[in-house]
VEXLUM-687789 format. One record per residue: residue number from 1; chain; x, y, z of N, C-alpha, C in turn. Coordinates in steps of 0.001 Angstrom, whole numbers, plus 500000, padded with zeros to 6 digits. Each point is the difference from the previous one (the first is absolute). Example, Ala and Ser with C-alpha at 12.3 -4.5 7.8 and 13.67 -1.06 7.14 Angstrom:
BEGIN
@seq = 1 | mol = A | n_east = 513190 | n_north = 494310 | n_up = 507800 | ca_east = 499110 | ca_north = 501190 | ca_up = 500000 | c_east = 500900 | c_north = 501200 | c_up = 500000
@seq = 2 | mol = A | n_east = 499650 | n_north = 501050 | n_up = 499280 | ca_east = 500820 | ca_north = 501190 | ca_up = 500060 | c_east = 499230 | c_north = 501090 | c_up = 500730
end
This chain:
BEGIN
@seq = 1 | mol = A | n_east = 487126 | n_north = 486424 | n_up = 502270 | ca_east = 499372 | ca_north = 500766 | ca_up = 498934 | c_east = 499576 | c_north = 499033 | c_up = 498890
@seq = 2 | mol = A | n_east = 498867 | n_north = 500217 | n_up = 499449 | ca_east = 499547 | ca_north = 499162 | ca_up = 498906 | c_east = 500829 | c_north = 500274 | c_up = 498762
@seq = 3 | mol = A | n_east = 500137 | n_north = 498979 | n_up = 499158 | ca_east = 500847 | ca_north = 500172 | ca_up = 498821 | c_east = 499454 | c_north = 501071 | c_up = 499066
@seq = 4 | mol = A | n_east = 498673 | n_north = 500119 | n_up = 499915 | ca_east = 499423 | ca_north = 501042 | ca_up = 499150 | c_east = 500458 | c_north = 501380 | c_up = 500473
@seq = 5 | mol = A | n_east = 499983 | n_north = 500222 | n_up = 501302 | ca_east = 500431 | ca_north = 501282 | ca_up = 500546 | c_east = 501494 | c_north = 500196 | c_up = 499761
@seq = 6 | mol = A | n_east = 500789 | n_north = 498949 | n_up = 500194 | ca_east = 501439 | ca_north = 500090 | ca_up = 499784 | c_east = 500321 | c_north = 500406 | c_up = 498572
@seq = 7 | mol = A | n_east = 499170 | n_north = 499565 | n_up = 499056 | ca_east = 500245 | ca_north = 500344 | ca_up = 498605 | c_east = 499736 | c_north = 501478 | c_up = 499728
@seq = 8 | mol = A | n_east = 499167 | n_north = 500633 | n_up = 500830 | ca_east = 499702 | ca_north = 501413 | ca_up = 499807 | c_east = 500930 | c_north = 500895 | c_up = 500792
@seq = 9 | mol = A | n_east = 500582 | n_north = 499460 | n_up = 501059 | ca_east = 500746 | ca_north = 500830 | ca_up = 500947 | c_east = 501507 | c_north = 499823 | c_up = 499866
@seq = 10 | mol = A | n_east = 500691 | n_north = 501057 | n_up = 500366 | ca_east = 501445 | ca_north = 499942 | ca_up = 500171 | c_east = 500291 | c_north = 500630 | c_up = 501367
@seq = 11 | mol = A | n_east = 500878 | n_north = 499371 | n_up = 500747 | ca_east = 500387 | ca_north = 500548 | ca_up = 501291 | c_east = 501237 | c_north = 500858 | c_up = 499804
@seq = 12 | mol = A | n_east = 499975 | n_north = 501185 | n_up = 500567 | ca_east = 501121 | ca_north = 500941 | ca_up = 499897 | c_east = 500594 | c_north = 500171 | c_up = 501396
@seq = 13 | mol = A | n_east = 501268 | n_north = 499634 | n_up = 500132 | ca_east = 500704 | ca_north = 500089 | ca_up = 501270 | c_east = 500936 | c_north = 501205 | c_up = 499954
@seq = 14 | mol = A | n_east = 499918 | n_north = 500850 | n_up = 500999 | ca_east = 500889 | ca_north = 501157 | ca_up = 500072 | c_east = 501415 | c_north = 499582 | c_up = 500373
@seq = 15 | mol = A | n_east = 500971 | n_north = 500671 | n_up = 499438 | ca_east = 501397 | ca_north = 499718 | ca_up = 500320 | c_east = 500280 | c_north = 500426 | c_up = 501438
@seq = 16 | mol = A | n_east = 501221 | n_north = 499870 | n_up = 500422 | ca_east = 500358 | ca_north = 500404 | ca_up = 501349 | c_east = 501347 | c_north = 500686 | c_up = 500042
@seq = 17 | mol = A | n_east = 500233 | n_north = 500736 | n_up = 501054 | ca_east = 501273 | ca_north = 500702 | ca_up = 500149 | c_east = 501153 | c_north = 499032 | c_up = 500257
@seq = 18 | mol = A | n_east = 499761 | n_north = 498983 | n_up = 500836 | ca_east = 501050 | ca_north = 499013 | ca_up = 500293 | c_east = 500229 | c_north = 499124 | c_up = 498767
@seq = 19 | mol = A | n_east = 501250 | n_north = 499962 | n_up = 499578 | ca_east = 500354 | ca_north = 499240 | ca_up = 498801 | c_east = 501206 | c_north = 499120 | c_up = 500274
@seq = 20 | mol = A | n_east = 500160 | n_north = 498994 | n_up = 499183 | ca_east = 501097 | ca_north = 499048 | ca_up = 500166 | c_east = 501363 | c_north = 500684 | c_up = 499926
@seq = 21 | mol = A | n_east = 500096 | n_north = 501091 | n_up = 499280 | ca_east = 501266 | ca_north = 500711 | ca_up = 499850 | c_east = 500440 | c_north = 500668 | c_up = 501303
@seq = 22 | mol = A | n_east = 499063 | n_north = 500176 | n_up = 500942 | ca_east = 500378 | ca_north = 500552 | ca_up = 501300 | c_east = 501007 | c_north = 499090 | c_up = 500694
@seq = 23 | mol = A | n_east = 499846 | n_north = 498693 | n_up = 499810 | ca_east = 500913 | ca_north = 499029 | ca_up = 500614 | c_east = 501077 | c_north = 499520 | c_up = 499042
@seq = 24 | mol = A | n_east = 499713 | n_north = 500051 | n_up = 498704 | ca_east = 500935 | ca_north = 499504 | ca_up = 498976 | c_east = 500153 | c_north = 501071 | c_up = 498919
@seq = 25 | mol = A | n_east = 500698 | n_north = 501103 | n_up = 500295 | ca_east = 500040 | ca_north = 501134 | ca_up = 499070 | c_east = 500664 | c_north = 499707 | c_up = 498656
@seq = 26 | mol = A | n_east = 500774 | n_north = 498933 | n_up = 499900 | ca_east = 500699 | ca_north = 499714 | ca_up = 498738 | c_east = 499169 | c_north = 499180 | c_up = 499030
@seq = 27 | mol = A | n_east = 498827 | n_north = 499557 | n_up = 500427 | ca_east = 499150 | ca_north = 499243 | ca_up = 499093 | c_east = 499567 | c_north = 500894 | c_up = 498835
@seq = 28 | mol = A | n_east = 499869 | n_north = 499408 | n_up = 498864 | ca_east = 499507 | ca_north = 500725 | ca_up = 498829 | c_east = 498488 | c_north = 499870 | c_up = 499905
@seq = 29 | mol = A | n_east = 499532 | n_north = 499687 | n_up = 498795 | ca_east = 498561 | ca_north = 499857 | ca_up = 499780 | c_east = 499467 | c_north = 498765 | c_up = 500723
@seq = 30 | mol = A | n_east = 498802 | n_north = 500178 | n_up = 500579 | ca_east = 499307 | ca_north = 498952 | ca_up = 500754 | c_east = 498548 | c_north = 499971 | c_up = 499520
@seq = 31 | mol = A | n_east = 499398 | n_north = 498821 | n_up = 500021 | ca_east = 498569 | ca_north = 499955 | ca_up = 499690 | c_east = 499252 | c_north = 500860 | c_up = 501011
@seq = 32 | mol = A | n_east = 499056 | n_north = 500772 | n_up = 499517 | ca_east = 499285 | ca_north = 500949 | ca_up = 500860 | c_east = 499388 | c_north = 499315 | c_up = 501217
@seq = 33 | mol = A | n_east = 499463 | n_north = 498805 | n_up = 499833 | ca_east = 499366 | ca_north = 499304 | ca_up = 501131 | c_east = 500997 | c_north = 499695 | c_up = 501112
@seq = 34 | mol = A | n_east = 501288 | n_north = 499948 | n_up = 499687 | ca_east = 501039 | ca_north = 499712 | ca_up = 500988 | c_east = 500739 | c_north = 501250 | c_up = 500456
@seq = 35 | mol = A | n_east = 499708 | n_north = 501127 | n_up = 499398 | ca_east = 500730 | ca_north = 501236 | ca_up = 500310 | c_east = 499540 | c_north = 500641 | c_up = 501308
@seq = 36 | mol = A | n_east = 498724 | n_north = 499890 | n_up = 500306 | ca_east = 499431 | ca_north = 500676 | ca_up = 501167 | c_east = 499977 | c_north = 499029 | c_up = 501181
@seq = 37 | mol = A | n_east = 500539 | n_north = 500433 | n_up = 501132 | ca_east = 500196 | ca_north = 499078 | ca_up = 501115 | c_east = 499189 | c_north = 500328 | c_up = 501244
@seq = 38 | mol = A | n_east = 499230 | n_north = 501062 | n_up = 499972 | ca_east = 499203 | ca_north = 500370 | ca_up = 501167 | c_east = 498894 | c_north = 498993 | c_up = 500279
@seq = 39 | mol = A | n_east = 499589 | n_north = 499913 | n_up = 501259 | ca_east = 498990 | ca_north = 499013 | ca_up = 500386 | c_east = 498655 | c_north = 500254 | c_up = 499316
@seq = 40 | mol = A | n_east = 499614 | n_north = 501252 | n_up = 499824 | ca_east = 498722 | ca_north = 500297 | ca_up = 499351 | c_east = 500022 | c_north = 499546 | c_up = 498543
@seq = 41 | mol = A | n_east = 501115 | n_north = 500238 | n_up = 499307 | ca_east = 500092 | ca_north = 499528 | ca_up = 498613 | c_east = 499952 | c_north = 498475 | c_up = 499965
@seq = 42 | mol = A | n_east = 500763 | n_north = 499361 | n_up = 500875 | ca_east = 500043 | ca_north = 498528 | ca_up = 499993 | c_east = 498618 | c_north = 499403 | c_up = 500234
@seq = 43 | mol = A | n_east = 499246 | n_north = 500563 | n_up = 500950 | ca_east = 498648 | ca_north = 499504 | ca_up = 500263 | c_east = 499064 | c_north = 500287 | c_up = 498822
@seq = 44 | mol = A | n_east = 500140 | n_north = 501171 | n_up = 499389 | ca_east = 499177 | ca_north = 500343 | ca_up = 498838 | c_east = 500323 | c_north = 499067 | c_up = 498833
@seq = 45 | mol = A | n_east = 501265 | n_north = 499680 | n_up = 499846 | ca_east = 500415 | ca_north = 499058 | ca_up = 498941 | c_east = 499362 | c_north = 498633 | c_up = 500248
@seq = 46 | mol = A | n_east = 500029 | n_north = 499519 | n_up = 501243 | ca_east = 499373 | ca_north = 498709 | ca_up = 500316 | c_east = 498511 | c_north = 500020 | c_up = 499656
@seq = 47 | mol = A | n_east = 499321 | n_north = 501097 | n_up = 500353 | ca_east = 498586 | ca_north = 500143 | ca_up = 499668 | c_east = 499805 | c_north = 499921 | c_up = 498481
@seq = 48 | mol = A | n_east = 500802 | n_north = 500752 | n_up = 499280 | ca_east = 499869 | ca_north = 500038 | ca_up = 498538 | c_east = 500277 | c_north = 498635 | c_up = 499380
@seq = 49 | mol = A | n_east = 501032 | n_north = 499341 | n_up = 500464 | ca_east = 500332 | ca_north = 498688 | ca_up = 499436 | c_east = 498920 | c_north = 498961 | c_up = 500316
@seq = 50 | mol = A | n_east = 499353 | n_north = 500123 | n_up = 501145 | ca_east = 498936 | ca_north = 499058 | ca_up = 500359 | c_east = 498715 | c_north = 500283 | c_up = 499233
@seq = 51 | mol = A | n_east = 499603 | n_north = 501265 | n_up = 499936 | ca_east = 498691 | ca_north = 500344 | ca_up = 499435 | c_east = 500033 | c_north = 500371 | c_up = 498523
@seq = 52 | mol = A | n_east = 501127 | n_north = 500468 | n_up = 499529 | ca_east = 500053 | ca_north = 500466 | ca_up = 498611 | c_east = 500944 | c_north = 499162 | c_up = 499140
@seq = 53 | mol = A | n_east = 500762 | n_north = 499152 | n_up = 500607 | ca_east = 500976 | ca_north = 499141 | ca_up = 499330 | c_east = 500850 | c_north = 500790 | c_up = 499017
@seq = 54 | mol = A | n_east = 499641 | n_north = 499959 | n_up = 498739 | ca_east = 500806 | ca_north = 500700 | ca_up = 498985 | c_east = 499416 | c_north = 501351 | c_up = 499627
@seq = 55 | mol = A | n_east = 498898 | n_north = 500375 | n_up = 500623 | ca_east = 499333 | ca_north = 501268 | ca_up = 499681 | c_east = 500322 | c_north = 501066 | c_up = 501040
@seq = 56 | mol = A | n_east = 501299 | n_north = 500245 | n_up = 500201 | ca_east = 500353 | ca_north = 501064 | ca_up = 500934 | c_east = 501179 | c_north = 500789 | c_up = 499457
@seq = 57 | mol = A | n_east = 500026 | n_north = 501258 | n_up = 500417 | ca_east = 501036 | ca_north = 500939 | ca_up = 499568 | c_east = 500518 | c_north = 500742 | c_up = 501216
@seq = 58 | mol = A | n_east = 501179 | n_north = 500567 | n_up = 499854 | ca_east = 500570 | ca_north = 500848 | ca_up = 501035 | c_east = 499932 | c_north = 501433 | c_up = 499505
@seq = 59 | mol = A | n_east = 499564 | n_north = 500910 | n_up = 500867 | ca_east = 499995 | ca_north = 501421 | ca_up = 499672 | c_east = 501212 | c_north = 500631 | c_up = 500670
@seq = 60 | mol = A | n_east = 500993 | n_north = 500309 | n_up = 499195 | ca_east = 501257 | ca_north = 500574 | ca_up = 500460 | c_east = 499977 | c_north = 501507 | c_up = 499813
@seq = 61 | mol = A | n_east = 500504 | n_north = 500714 | n_up = 500991 | ca_east = 500050 | ca_north = 501457 | ca_up = 499897 | c_east = 500869 | c_north = 500438 | c_up = 498824
@seq = 62 | mol = A | n_east = 501019 | n_north = 499243 | n_up = 499670 | ca_east = 500876 | ca_north = 500356 | ca_up = 498882 | c_east = 499527 | c_north = 499393 | c_up = 498679
@seq = 63 | mol = A | n_east = 499720 | n_north = 498702 | n_up = 500000 | ca_east = 499744 | ca_north = 499273 | ca_up = 498760 | c_east = 498537 | c_north = 499943 | c_up = 499594
@seq = 64 | mol = A | n_east = 499095 | n_north = 500365 | n_up = 500888 | ca_east = 498577 | ca_north = 499885 | ca_up = 499689 | c_east = 499550 | c_north = 498565 | c_up = 500195
@seq = 65 | mol = A | n_east = 499068 | n_north = 499531 | n_up = 499175 | ca_east = 499503 | ca_north = 498632 | ca_up = 500092 | c_east = 500988 | c_north = 499046 | c_up = 499351
@seq = 66 | mol = A | n_east = 500419 | n_north = 498999 | n_up = 500757 | ca_east = 500941 | ca_north = 499009 | ca_up = 499468 | c_east = 499539 | c_north = 498599 | c_up = 500375
@seq = 67 | mol = A | n_east = 500290 | n_north = 499063 | n_up = 499129 | ca_east = 499761 | ca_north = 498600 | ca_up = 500315 | c_east = 500992 | c_north = 499586 | c_up = 501084
@seq = 68 | mol = A | n_east = 499610 | n_north = 499064 | n_up = 500859 | ca_east = 500885 | ca_north = 499582 | ca_up = 501100 | c_east = 501358 | c_north = 499470 | c_up = 499546
@seq = 69 | mol = A | n_east = 500061 | n_north = 499408 | n_up = 498816 | ca_east = 501277 | ca_north = 499437 | ca_up = 499547 | c_east = 500859 | c_north = 500992 | c_up = 499204
@seq = 70 | mol = A | n_east = 499520 | n_north = 501211 | n_up = 499817 | ca_east = 500817 | ca_north = 501007 | ca_up = 499304 | c_east = 501204 | c_north = 500350 | c_up = 500876
@seq = 71 | mol = A | n_east = 501137 | n_north = 500072 | n_up = 499382 | ca_east = 501223 | ca_north = 500309 | ca_up = 500726 | c_east = 500164 | c_north = 501517 | c_up = 500084
@seq = 72 | mol = A | n_east = 500270 | n_north = 500471 | n_up = 501227 | ca_east = 500134 | ca_north = 501437 | ca_up = 500237 | c_east = 501300 | c_north = 500288 | c_up = 500743
@seq = 73 | mol = A | n_east = 500400 | n_north = 501250 | n_up = 499935 | ca_east = 501176 | ca_north = 500475 | ca_up = 500735 | c_east = 499567 | c_north = 500747 | c_up = 501252
@seq = 74 | mol = A | n_east = 500921 | n_north = 500174 | n_up = 500911 | ca_east = 499749 | ca_north = 500745 | ca_up = 501225 | c_east = 499597 | c_north = 501445 | c_up = 499676
@seq = 75 | mol = A | n_east = 499165 | n_north = 500572 | n_up = 500835 | ca_east = 499591 | ca_north = 501391 | ca_up = 499847 | c_east = 499541 | c_north = 500536 | c_up = 501340
@seq = 76 | mol = A | n_east = 499944 | n_north = 501308 | n_up = 500092 | ca_east = 499502 | ca_north = 500665 | ca_up = 501205 | c_east = 499088 | c_north = 501136 | c_up = 499555
@seq = 77 | mol = A | n_east = 498779 | n_north = 499644 | n_up = 499642 | ca_east = 499014 | ca_north = 500950 | ca_up = 499489 | c_east = 498683 | c_north = 499719 | c_up = 500709
@seq = 78 | mol = A | n_east = 499253 | n_north = 501044 | n_up = 500310 | ca_east = 498661 | ca_north = 499845 | ca_up = 500554 | c_east = 498998 | c_north = 500666 | c_up = 499069
@seq = 79 | mol = A | n_east = 498749 | n_north = 499616 | n_up = 500126 | ca_east = 498948 | ca_north = 500588 | ca_up = 499168 | c_east = 500027 | c_north = 501518 | c_up = 500171
@seq = 80 | mol = A | n_east = 499998 | n_north = 500704 | n_up = 498884 | ca_east = 499980 | ca_north = 501461 | ca_up = 500032 | c_east = 501373 | c_north = 500650 | c_up = 500019
@seq = 81 | mol = A | n_east = 501049 | n_north = 499220 | n_up = 500204 | ca_east = 501350 | ca_north = 500582 | ca_up = 500010 | c_east = 500578 | c_north = 500010 | c_up = 498582
@seq = 82 | mol = A | n_east = 501071 | n_north = 500773 | n_up = 499781 | ca_east = 500626 | ca_north = 500001 | ca_up = 498670 | c_east = 500422 | c_north = 498583 | c_up = 499605
@seq = 83 | mol = A | n_east = 499705 | n_north = 499642 | n_up = 498770 | ca_east = 500333 | ca_north = 498670 | ca_up = 499501 | c_east = 498933 | c_north = 498952 | c_up = 500251
@seq = 84 | mol = A | n_east = 498922 | n_north = 500382 | n_up = 500687 | ca_east = 498923 | ca_north = 499046 | ca_up = 500283 | c_east = 499149 | c_north = 499770 | c_up = 498759
@seq = 85 | mol = A | n_east = 499346 | n_north = 498858 | n_up = 499970 | ca_east = 499102 | ca_north = 499692 | ca_up = 498899 | c_east = 498835 | c_north = 500982 | c_up = 499985
@seq = 86 | mol = A | n_east = 499294 | n_north = 500057 | n_up = 498897 | ca_east = 498881 | ca_north = 500932 | ca_up = 499828 | c_east = 498714 | c_north = 499225 | c_up = 499690
@seq = 87 | mol = A | n_east = 498847 | n_north = 500624 | n_up = 500191 | ca_east = 498752 | ca_north = 499337 | ca_up = 499615 | c_east = 499971 | c_north = 499616 | c_up = 498523
@seq = 88 | mol = A | n_east = 500574 | n_north = 500835 | n_up = 499154 | ca_east = 500016 | ca_north = 499698 | ca_up = 498567 | c_east = 500794 | c_north = 498719 | c_up = 499721
@seq = 89 | mol = A | n_east = 501119 | n_north = 499861 | n_up = 500666 | ca_east = 500820 | ca_north = 498793 | ca_up = 499802 | c_east = 499263 | c_north = 498768 | c_up = 500521
@seq = 90 | mol = A | n_east = 499397 | n_north = 500110 | n_up = 501178 | ca_east = 499268 | ca_north = 498877 | ca_up = 500574 | c_east = 498819 | c_north = 499624 | c_up = 499105
@seq = 91 | mol = A | n_east = 499309 | n_north = 500981 | n_up = 499437 | ca_east = 498878 | ca_north = 499734 | ca_up = 499091 | c_east = 500473 | c_north = 499212 | c_up = 498781
@seq = 92 | mol = A | n_east = 501113 | n_north = 500403 | n_up = 499434 | ca_east = 500567 | ca_north = 499294 | ca_up = 498852 | c_east = 500406 | c_north = 498575 | c_up = 500381
@seq = 93 | mol = A | n_east = 500603 | n_north = 499848 | n_up = 501152 | ca_east = 500405 | ca_north = 498669 | ca_up = 500456 | c_east = 498775 | c_north = 499113 | c_up = 500244
@seq = 94 | mol = A | n_east = 498940 | n_north = 500573 | n_up = 500573 | ca_east = 498770 | ca_north = 499238 | ca_up = 500227 | c_east = 499468 | c_north = 499464 | c_up = 498675
@seq = 95 | mol = A | n_east = 499982 | n_north = 500852 | n_up = 498992 | ca_east = 499504 | ca_north = 499559 | ca_up = 498680 | c_east = 500798 | c_north = 498812 | c_up = 499485
@seq = 96 | mol = A | n_east = 501285 | n_north = 500023 | n_up = 500226 | ca_east = 500884 | ca_north = 498934 | ca_up = 499508 | c_east = 499934 | c_north = 498746 | c_up = 500874
@seq = 97 | mol = A | n_east = 499902 | n_north = 500154 | n_up = 501311 | ca_east = 500119 | ca_north = 498867 | ca_up = 500915 | c_east = 498668 | c_north = 499428 | c_up = 500486
@seq = 98 | mol = A | n_east = 498951 | n_north = 500821 | n_up = 500016 | ca_east = 498746 | ca_north = 499552 | ca_up = 500623 | c_east = 498767 | c_north = 500573 | c_up = 499329
@seq = 99 | mol = A | n_east = 500067 | n_north = 500303 | n_up = 498735 | ca_east = 498930 | ca_north = 500718 | ca_up = 499307 | c_east = 498641 | c_north = 499332 | c_up = 500098
@seq = 100 | mol = A | n_east = 499953 | n_north = 498679 | n_up = 500027 | ca_east = 498715 | ca_north = 499302 | ca_up = 500043 | c_east = 499422 | c_north = 499926 | c_up = 501409
@seq = 101 | mol = A | n_east = 500749 | n_north = 500386 | n_up = 500983 | ca_east = 499551 | ca_north = 499905 | ca_up = 501393 | c_east = 499056 | c_north = 501158 | c_up = 500321
@seq = 102 | mol = A | n_east = 498959 | n_north = 499690 | n_up = 500761 | ca_east = 499025 | ca_north = 501035 | ca_up = 500360 | c_east = 499989 | c_north = 500291 | c_up = 501499
@seq = 103 | mol = A | n_east = 500853 | n_north = 499288 | n_up = 500762 | ca_east = 500093 | ca_north = 500219 | ca_up = 501438 | c_east = 501473 | c_north = 500023 | c_up = 500388
@seq = 104 | mol = A | n_east = 500385 | n_north = 501013 | n_up = 500772 | ca_east = 501342 | ca_north = 500063 | ca_up = 500574 | c_east = 499848 | c_north = 499925 | c_up = 501510
@seq = 105 | mol = A | n_east = 500587 | n_north = 498978 | n_up = 500604 | ca_east = 499999 | ca_north = 499871 | ca_up = 501457 | c_east = 501332 | c_north = 500563 | c_up = 500464
@seq = 106 | mol = A | n_east = 499963 | n_north = 501164 | n_up = 500614 | ca_east = 501219 | ca_north = 500730 | ca_up = 500327 | c_east = 500384 | c_north = 499821 | c_up = 501462
@seq = 107 | mol = A | n_east = 501166 | n_north = 499398 | n_up = 500207 | ca_east = 500563 | ca_north = 499831 | ca_up = 501340 | c_east = 501169 | c_north = 500967 | c_up = 500114
@seq = 108 | mol = A | n_east = 499683 | n_north = 501242 | n_up = 500277 | ca_east = 501032 | ca_north = 501032 | ca_up = 500032 | c_east = 499523 | c_north = 501169 | c_up = 500850
@seq = 109 | mol = A | n_east = 500925 | n_north = 500906 | n_up = 500248 | ca_east = 499672 | ca_north = 501177 | ca_up = 500800 | c_east = 499137 | c_north = 500982 | c_up = 499207
@seq = 110 | mol = A | n_east = 499519 | n_north = 500999 | n_up = 500707 | ca_east = 499095 | ca_north = 500988 | ca_up = 499417 | c_east = 500581 | c_north = 500690 | c_up = 498764
@seq = 111 | mol = A | n_east = 501288 | n_north = 500340 | n_up = 500023 | ca_east = 500617 | ca_north = 500665 | ca_up = 498846 | c_east = 499969 | c_north = 499131 | c_up = 498753
@seq = 112 | mol = A | n_east = 500196 | n_north = 498702 | n_up = 500181 | ca_east = 499984 | ca_north = 499082 | ca_up = 498866 | c_east = 498580 | c_north = 499788 | c_up = 499490
@seq = 113 | mol = A | n_east = 499049 | n_north = 499926 | n_up = 500927 | ca_east = 498601 | ca_north = 499883 | ca_up = 499607 | c_east = 499592 | c_north = 501228 | c_up = 499198
@seq = 114 | mol = A | n_east = 500399 | n_north = 501174 | n_up = 500461 | ca_east = 499691 | ca_north = 501245 | ca_up = 499287 | c_east = 500601 | c_north = 499974 | c_up = 498592
@seq = 115 | mol = A | n_east = 501244 | n_north = 499540 | n_up = 499891 | ca_east = 500648 | ca_north = 499892 | ca_up = 498689 | c_east = 499201 | c_north = 499074 | c_up = 499080
@seq = 116 | mol = A | n_east = 499576 | n_north = 498856 | n_up = 500518 | ca_east = 499203 | ca_north = 499081 | ca_up = 499181 | c_east = 498688 | c_north = 500636 | c_up = 499579
@seq = 117 | mol = A | n_east = 499350 | n_north = 500682 | n_up = 500920 | ca_east = 498711 | ca_north = 500643 | ca_up = 499660 | c_east = 500180 | c_north = 501060 | c_up = 498920
@seq = 118 | mol = A | n_east = 501125 | n_north = 500698 | n_up = 500024 | ca_east = 500281 | ca_north = 501012 | ca_up = 498976 | c_east = 500367 | c_north = 499361 | c_up = 498661
@seq = 119 | mol = A | n_east = 500497 | n_north = 498765 | n_up = 500047 | ca_east = 500565 | ca_north = 499389 | ca_up = 498798 | c_east = 499070 | c_north = 499028 | c_up = 499279
@seq = 120 | mol = A | n_east = 499242 | n_north = 499215 | n_up = 500738 | ca_east = 499249 | ca_north = 498919 | ca_up = 499361 | c_east = 498750 | c_north = 500502 | c_up = 499298
@seq = 121 | mol = A | n_east = 499594 | n_north = 499301 | n_up = 498948 | ca_east = 498783 | ca_north = 500373 | ca_up = 499280 | c_east = 498782 | c_north = 499967 | c_up = 500914
@seq = 122 | mol = A | n_east = 498981 | n_north = 500763 | n_up = 499663 | ca_east = 498798 | ca_north = 500112 | ca_up = 500830 | c_east = 499263 | c_north = 498686 | c_up = 500158
@seq = 123 | mol = A | n_east = 500150 | n_north = 499077 | n_up = 499047 | ca_east = 499277 | ca_north = 498724 | ca_up = 500083 | c_east = 500673 | c_north = 499002 | c_up = 500944
@seq = 124 | mol = A | n_east = 501117 | n_north = 500360 | n_up = 500600 | ca_east = 500698 | ca_north = 499110 | ca_up = 500931 | c_east = 499606 | c_north = 500371 | c_up = 501428
@seq = 125 | mol = A | n_east = 499409 | n_north = 499044 | n_up = 500703 | ca_east = 499651 | ca_north = 500197 | ca_up = 501406 | c_east = 501252 | c_north = 499762 | c_up = 500835
@seq = 126 | mol = A | n_east = 500283 | n_north = 500922 | n_up = 500907 | ca_east = 501169 | ca_north = 499866 | ca_up = 500868 | c_east = 499514 | c_north = 499641 | c_up = 501400
@seq = 127 | mol = A | n_east = 500350 | n_north = 498803 | n_up = 500441 | ca_east = 499639 | ca_north = 499516 | ca_up = 501332 | c_east = 501207 | c_north = 500202 | c_up = 500916
@seq = 128 | mol = A | n_east = 499764 | n_north = 500514 | n_up = 501192 | ca_east = 501090 | ca_north = 500301 | ca_up = 500935 | c_east = 499697 | c_north = 499367 | c_up = 501359
@seq = 129 | mol = A | n_east = 500238 | n_north = 498700 | n_up = 500141 | ca_east = 499643 | ca_north = 499328 | ca_up = 501246 | c_east = 500767 | c_north = 500500 | c_up = 501228
@seq = 130 | mol = A | n_east = 501131 | n_north = 500663 | n_up = 499802 | ca_east = 500791 | ca_north = 500497 | ca_up = 501128 | c_east = 499701 | c_north = 501462 | c_up = 500344
@seq = 131 | mol = A | n_east = 499139 | n_north = 500632 | n_up = 499217 | ca_east = 499707 | ca_north = 501414 | ca_up = 500211 | c_east = 499469 | c_north = 500238 | c_up = 501405
@seq = 132 | mol = A | n_east = 500537 | n_north = 501024 | n_up = 500640 | ca_east = 499569 | ca_north = 500359 | ca_up = 501343 | c_east = 500696 | c_north = 499224 | c_up = 501109
@seq = 133 | mol = A | n_east = 500824 | n_north = 499024 | n_up = 499634 | ca_east = 500722 | ca_north = 499214 | ca_up = 501000 | c_east = 501418 | c_north = 500537 | c_up = 500144
@seq = 134 | mol = A | n_east = 500430 | n_north = 500238 | n_up = 501230 | ca_east = 501384 | ca_north = 500412 | ca_up = 500193 | c_east = 500899 | c_north = 498762 | c_up = 499906
@seq = 135 | mol = A | n_east = 501302 | n_north = 500208 | n_up = 500064 | ca_east = 500960 | ca_north = 498908 | ca_up = 499846 | c_east = 499719 | c_north = 498858 | c_up = 500970
@seq = 136 | mol = A | n_east = 499625 | n_north = 500335 | n_up = 501225 | ca_east = 499786 | ca_north = 498982 | ca_up = 501011 | c_east = 498730 | c_north = 499191 | c_up = 499770
@seq = 137 | mol = A | n_east = 499131 | n_north = 500491 | n_up = 499128 | ca_east = 498796 | ca_north = 499237 | ca_up = 499641 | c_east = 500154 | c_north = 499348 | c_up = 498626
@seq = 138 | mol = A | n_east = 500813 | n_north = 500572 | n_up = 499138 | ca_east = 500232 | ca_north = 499405 | ca_up = 498678 | c_east = 500702 | c_north = 498652 | c_up = 500114
@seq = 139 | mol = A | n_east = 501004 | n_north = 499952 | n_up = 500859 | ca_east = 500780 | ca_north = 498770 | ca_up = 500152 | c_east = 499127 | c_north = 498818 | c_up = 500420
@seq = 140 | mol = A | n_east = 499198 | n_north = 500118 | n_up = 501069 | ca_east = 499155 | ca_north = 498847 | ca_up = 500358 | c_east = 498949 | c_north = 499676 | c_up = 498935
@seq = 141 | mol = A | n_east = 499464 | n_north = 501024 | n_up = 499317 | ca_east = 499018 | ca_north = 499744 | ca_up = 498942 | c_east = 500647 | c_north = 499148 | c_up = 498917
@seq = 142 | mol = A | n_east = 501191 | n_north = 500385 | n_up = 499570 | ca_east = 500695 | ca_north = 499242 | ca_up = 498952 | c_east = 500335 | c_north = 498587 | c_up = 500481
@seq = 143 | mol = A | n_east = 500407 | n_north = 499860 | n_up = 501242 | ca_east = 500302 | ca_north = 498659 | ca_up = 500532 | c_east = 498760 | c_north = 499118 | c_up = 499986
@seq = 144 | mol = A | n_east = 498856 | n_north = 500567 | n_up = 500379 | ca_east = 498738 | ca_north = 499224 | ca_up = 500009 | c_east = 499574 | c_north = 499582 | c_up = 498603
@seq = 145 | mol = A | n_east = 500298 | n_north = 500823 | n_up = 499000 | ca_east = 499496 | ca_north = 499745 | ca_up = 498646 | c_east = 501045 | c_north = 499396 | c_up = 499061
@seq = 146 | mol = A | n_east = 501172 | n_north = 499725 | n_up = 500488 | ca_east = 501050 | ca_north = 499426 | ca_up = 499138 | c_east = 500133 | c_north = 498513 | c_up = 500228
end
């Protein structure tokens, strides 16, 4: 990606169900980038770190948009369930974390993309390179582009 584009874009990686606490339940707060252990998250993280370097965020069903180094606790929440983040919260977080960005490259499932579309300002273009790809096609796409 050209540096000019990188300055306009932020990559948003969707969280995952598999978390480090599944294997180490006594751990306390962990940096968000290390909390999710599923292969899709790991590949999406590699993509984000390669193409967006410091311009990437994690979209957590509980916490909303978080920087990768933010420390979080274990949770079991999905989009739309009680205790899940809301579009209003994500909109507020976007203003604080990525307000100058005009492009969001979203590497997440349909529910997370929908949440972003409901939350982000109209002037932010949301790119979804994984849209329409099932899990078995997302993984090789991410491997090719990471």
